[in-house]
C-alpha positions as CSV (number, residue, x, y, z in Angstrom):
1,M,59.9,99.1,94.4
2,S,56.2,98.2,93.5
3,V,55.7,97.9,89.4
4,A,54.3,101.2,89.4
5,D,57.6,102.9,90.6
6,L,59.6,101.7,87.8
7,P,60.9,104.6,85.1
8,G,60.2,105.1,81.4
9,P,58.1,104.3,79.1
10,L,55.0,101.3,79.2
11,L,55.3,98.2,76.5
12,R,52.3,100.0,74.8
13,D,54.8,103.3,74.4
14,L,57.4,101.1,72.1
15,S,57.2,99.2,69.2
16,E,57.8,95.4,69.6
17,G,61.3,95.8,67.7
18,E,62.2,98.4,70.4
19,I,61.4,96.1,73.0
20,L,63.2,93.2,72.2
21,A,66.2,95.2,70.9
22,R,66.1,96.8,75.1
23,I,65.7,92.7,76.2
24,F,67.8,91.2,73.7
25,P,71.6,92.7,75.0
26,R,70.6,91.7,78.2
27,L,69.9,87.9,78.3
28,P,72.7,85.1,78.5
29,Q,73.9,83.9,74.9
30,A,73.6,79.8,74.1
31,E,77.3,78.6,73.7
32,L,76.1,76.3,71.3
33,A,73.4,78.4,69.4
34,T,74.6,79.0,65.7
35,L,71.7,81.4,64.9
36,G,70.1,83.2,67.7
37,P,67.0,85.9,68.5
38,G,66.5,88.2,65.3
39,D,65.5,85.7,63.0
40,D,62.7,83.3,62.7
41,A,63.7,81.0,64.8
42,A,67.1,79.9,66.2
43,V,69.5,77.2,65.3
44,V,70.8,75.6,68.1
45,T,73.7,72.8,67.5
46,A,72.6,69.1,69.2
47,P,75.9,67.3,70.1
48,D,74.4,63.8,71.3
49,G,71.9,64.1,68.3
50,R,69.0,63.9,70.6
51,F,67.7,67.0,72.6
52,V,66.2,66.7,76.3
53,V,63.0,69.7,76.2
54,T,60.8,70.8,78.8
55,T,58.1,73.6,78.8
56,D,57.1,75.5,81.9
57,T,54.2,78.4,82.3
58,M,53.6,80.6,84.9
59,V,50.8,82.9,85.1
60,E,50.4,86.0,87.8
61,G,47.8,85.2,90.3
62,K,48.2,81.4,90.4
63,D,52.0,81.0,90.0
64,F,53.9,84.9,91.7
65,S,52.1,88.1,92.3
66,R,54.0,91.1,91.7
67,E,52.9,92.4,95.0
68,W,55.6,90.2,96.0
69,S,58.2,89.4,93.5
70,L,60.8,91.6,92.1
71,P,60.7,91.3,88.6
72,D,64.1,89.8,88.5
73,E,63.0,87.2,91.0
74,I,60.2,85.7,88.8
75,G,63.0,85.9,86.1
76,V,64.9,83.4,88.0
77,K,61.9,81.4,89.4
78,A,60.6,81.1,85.6
79,A,64.3,79.6,84.3
80,M,64.7,77.4,87.4
81,S,61.8,75.5,87.2
82,N,63.1,74.4,83.5
83,L,66.6,73.8,84.6
84,A,65.8,71.9,87.4
85,D,64.1,69.3,85.0
86,V,66.6,69.1,82.2
87,V,69.2,68.6,84.6
88,A,66.9,65.8,86.9
89,M,66.6,64.0,83.3
90,G,70.7,64.1,83.5
91,A,70.9,66.3,80.7
92,R,73.2,70.0,80.8
93,P,71.1,72.4,80.1
94,T,72.3,74.1,76.5
95,A,68.9,76.7,75.6
96,L,65.8,78.5,76.2
97,T,63.1,79.8,74.9
98,V,60.8,82.6,76.6
99,A,57.6,83.6,75.9
100,L,55.8,86.1,77.2
101,A,52.2,88.1,77.5
102,A,51.7,91.6,79.6
103,P,49.4,93.9,79.9
104,S,50.1,97.0,77.4
105,D,50.7,99.6,80.8
106,T,53.5,97.4,81.6
107,P,56.7,98.9,82.0
108,V,59.2,97.9,79.9
109,A,62.0,98.1,83.0
110,F,59.8,95.3,83.7
111,L,60.7,93.3,80.9
112,E,64.6,94.1,81.4
113,M,64.8,93.4,85.1
114,L,62.9,89.7,84.3
115,A,65.6,89.2,81.5
116,D,68.4,90.2,84.3
117,G,66.7,87.1,86.3
118,L,67.0,84.9,83.3
119,R,69.9,85.5,82.7
120,D,71.3,85.4,86.6
121,A,69.4,82.0,86.7
122,C,71.6,80.6,83.7
123,T,74.6,82.1,84.8
124,Q,74.4,80.7,88.6
125,V,73.9,77.1,87.6
126,A,73.7,76.6,83.9
127,P,76.9,78.4,82.3
128,G,76.9,77.7,78.6
129,C,72.9,77.9,78.5
130,G,71.0,81.2,77.0
131,V,68.1,82.3,75.7
132,V,67.8,81.6,71.6
133,G,64.5,83.1,71.0
134,G,60.6,83.5,72.1
135,D,57.6,85.7,71.6
136,I,56.2,88.6,73.2
137,A,52.0,89.0,73.1
138,A,49.8,91.5,74.7
139,S,47.2,90.1,77.6
140,D,45.6,91.0,80.3
141,T,47.7,89.0,82.8
142,L,51.0,89.0,83.1
143,V,51.8,85.0,81.6
144,I,55.8,84.1,81.0
145,A,56.5,80.2,79.5
146,V,59.7,78.7,79.6
147,T,60.9,76.1,77.0
148,A,64.4,74.3,77.9
149,F,66.3,72.4,75.9
150,G,69.4,70.2,77.2
151,D,72.0,68.1,75.8
152,L,72.7,64.3,77.1
153,A,76.3,64.1,75.8
154,G,75.7,60.3,75.3
155,R,74.2,59.5,78.5
156,E,70.9,57.5,78.6
157,P,67.7,59.7,79.8
158,L,67.2,59.3,84.1
159,L,63.3,58.6,84.1
160,R,61.2,58.5,87.3
161,S,60.4,54.5,86.7
162,G,63.7,53.4,86.9
163,A,63.8,52.8,91.1
164,Q,64.5,49.5,92.3
165,V,63.7,47.8,95.3
166,G,67.0,48.1,97.8
167,D,67.8,51.4,95.9
168,E,69.0,54.3,98.4
169,I,66.2,57.4,98.2
170,A,68.0,60.8,98.4
171,V,67.2,64.5,97.8
172,S,70.1,67.0,96.9
173,G,68.9,69.9,99.1
174,L,66.4,70.9,102.3
175,L,63.3,70.4,101.5
176,G,60.2,72.7,102.7
177,V,61.5,76.2,102.9
178,S,60.1,77.7,99.6
179,G,56.6,76.5,100.8
180,A,57.1,78.3,104.0
181,G,58.0,81.1,102.2
182,L,55.0,80.5,100.2
183,T,52.3,80.6,103.5
184,L,54.9,83.7,105.0
185,L,53.7,85.7,102.2
186,Q,49.7,84.4,102.1
187,R,50.2,85.5,106.1
188,H,51.9,88.2,106.5
189,G,52.3,89.9,102.5
190,A,54.9,91.7,101.1
191,Q,56.4,92.9,104.6
192,A,57.2,88.6,105.6
193,R,60.7,89.0,103.1
194,D,61.7,91.3,106.0
195,S,60.9,89.5,109.0
196,F,62.2,85.8,107.5
197,P,64.2,86.2,104.0
198,D,65.7,83.2,103.8
199,A,62.5,81.3,103.5
200,V,60.5,84.2,101.3
201,C,63.5,84.5,99.2
202,W,64.0,81.2,98.4
203,H,60.2,81.0,97.4
204,L,60.6,84.1,95.2
205,A,63.8,83.1,93.4
206,P,65.0,79.9,94.2
207,Y,68.6,78.6,93.6
208,P,68.8,74.6,94.1
209,A,72.3,72.8,94.2
210,I,71.5,72.0,90.3
211,G,74.9,73.5,88.9
212,P,77.3,71.5,86.1
213,D,78.4,69.2,89.4
214,M,74.6,67.9,89.4
215,V,74.5,65.9,86.5
216,A,77.7,64.2,87.1
217,E,76.5,63.3,90.6
218,L,73.1,61.5,88.9
219,A,75.7,59.5,86.6
220,G,75.0,56.8,89.0
221,A,71.5,57.0,89.8
222,H,68.7,55.1,88.6
223,A,65.4,57.0,88.7
224,A,65.2,60.8,89.3
225,M,62.9,63.8,88.7
226,D,62.6,67.5,90.3
227,I,60.7,68.2,93.5
228,S,58.1,70.7,92.0
229,D,54.5,70.2,93.3
230,S,55.9,68.3,97.0
231,L,57.6,65.5,97.9
232,S,55.2,63.4,98.8
233,L,53.4,64.1,95.8
234,D,56.4,63.5,93.2
235,A,57.8,60.7,95.4
236,S,54.3,59.2,95.1
237,R,54.8,59.2,91.2
238,M,58.5,57.8,90.9
239,A,56.7,55.1,93.2
240,A,54.0,54.7,90.8
241,A,56.4,54.6,87.7
242,S,58.4,52.0,89.2
243,G,55.9,49.8,90.7
244,V,57.7,50.4,93.9
245,T,57.4,51.8,97.5
246,M,59.0,54.9,98.8
247,T,60.0,54.4,102.1
248,L,60.7,57.8,103.7
249,D,62.9,58.3,107.3
250,I,61.4,60.0,110.1
251,T,64.5,60.8,111.6
252,V,65.6,62.7,107.9
253,V,62.5,64.4,107.5
254,S,62.5,65.5,111.3
255,A,65.7,67.3,111.0
256,M,64.7,68.6,107.6
257,A,61.4,70.2,109.4
258,D,63.4,71.6,112.1
259,A,65.6,73.6,109.8
260,V,62.4,74.6,108.0
261,A,61.1,75.9,111.5
262,R,64.3,77.7,112.0
263,V,64.0,79.9,109.3
264,S,60.6,80.3,109.1
265,G,59.5,80.8,112.3
266,L,56.4,77.7,111.4
267,T,55.7,75.1,114.4
268,M,56.7,72.1,113.8
269,N,54.0,70.2,112.9
270,E,53.8,72.9,109.7
271,A,57.2,72.8,109.0
272,Q,57.0,69.2,108.5
273,R,53.9,69.4,106.1
274,M,55.8,71.6,104.2
275,V,58.8,69.0,103.8
276,L,56.3,66.7,102.6
277,E,53.3,69.2,101.3
278,G,55.4,72.3,100.2
279,G,56.8,72.7,96.5
280,E,58.6,74.8,94.2
281,D,62.1,73.3,96.2
282,H,63.1,72.2,92.7
283,A,65.8,69.3,94.5
284,I,66.4,66.6,92.4
285,L,65.3,63.1,94.3
286,A,66.5,60.5,93.2
287,T,67.7,56.7,93.8
288,F,70.9,55.0,93.9
289,A,72.1,51.6,94.6
290,D,72.5,50.5,98.5
291,G,75.5,52.7,99.6
292,G,76.1,54.9,96.3
293,V,74.1,58.2,97.1
294,P,76.8,60.7,96.0
295,E,78.2,63.8,98.6
296,G,75.7,66.3,97.2
297,F,72.8,64.5,98.0
298,I,70.9,64.0,101.7
299,P,70.2,60.0,102.1
300,L,66.2,60.1,103.0
301,G,65.0,56.7,102.7
302,R,64.4,53.2,101.3
303,V,63.0,52.1,98.4
304,M,60.8,48.9,99.0
305,A,58.6,46.1,97.2
306,A,55.3,47.6,96.0
307,G,52.7,47.9,99.0
308,A,49.6,49.1,100.4
309,H,50.9,52.7,99.7
310,A,52.9,54.0,97.7
311,V,55.0,56.8,100.0
312,T,55.3,55.5,103.6
313,L,56.7,57.6,106.4
314,A,57.2,56.1,110.1
315,G,55.4,52.2,109.2
316,Q,52.5,54.8,107.7
317,G,51.2,55.7,104.7
318,I,51.1,58.7,103.6
319,S,48.8,60.5,100.8
320,P,50.1,62.5,98.0
321,A,49.1,66.5,98.4
322,G,51.0,69.1,96.8
323,W,50.4,72.0,94.2
324,N,47.5,71.4,92.1
325,P,47.4,74.1,89.5
326,F,43.6,73.8,88.8
327,A,42.5,73.7,92.7
328,G,41.0,76.7,94.3
């Protein structure tokens, strides 16, 4: 279904209040909100006395395309990129605010379905997290910006600067599938969904393993971060922040590439590039003391003393490559 096929009024046909009245009932409620949408600002309880806060912005044509994505998938993607950041800090997501700028000829049903995606993402990986407010504006380009809040529950935040020499490197899920899905969409357009649904749907609406159990699994981590831009780029950032070298296991990378190739039809060389350079899988990259990798993580390598390269694979340095929002 294209956006033009959605039934009902357009944004320009309704007042802001009428639009919000159709969206609010579809949004998840935040358990810690003492005052939610409808006033000048929301009020959210901070049991820990601190908030973890993150923001991510998605722009049509750069971060998503309505030619490929259903509205609810855009909502899922917008939520997940923020929820993963909160979890990577060792916090439980508690609340979201959502700002949306859209063309006036956008169907109201598009916003309703987008709200459904936000709800589904919270329900799936962050029960108790909800939307407490936001804003709607007119724009020639569709833009969605989500801010997420999280509760540390007395824990210290997990930083990317905490990796220690001798740590095991681990990741919370398969890497490269989202990048493969994007590659297929760029090559074949929307019909790629029919040929390779697992890869394409993971790119359009990822559901990473960042549920409530993940915060507990990260309790023993020395460092952590969300892999949003790529393994090679984000691992190099962790290495730089920690003053170490991240040594990746070629056996594990090759096994991941094989799995990516099977769900996407890409060659092994292409699939390995997706594992290393594809982004938006939103798995958690973490380091743990030797022997301390929890069950939900895949061992991926070892932290070594800083050397000539931030990240190495099979004894060779690899250049950080991945998502760059300002690249042509």
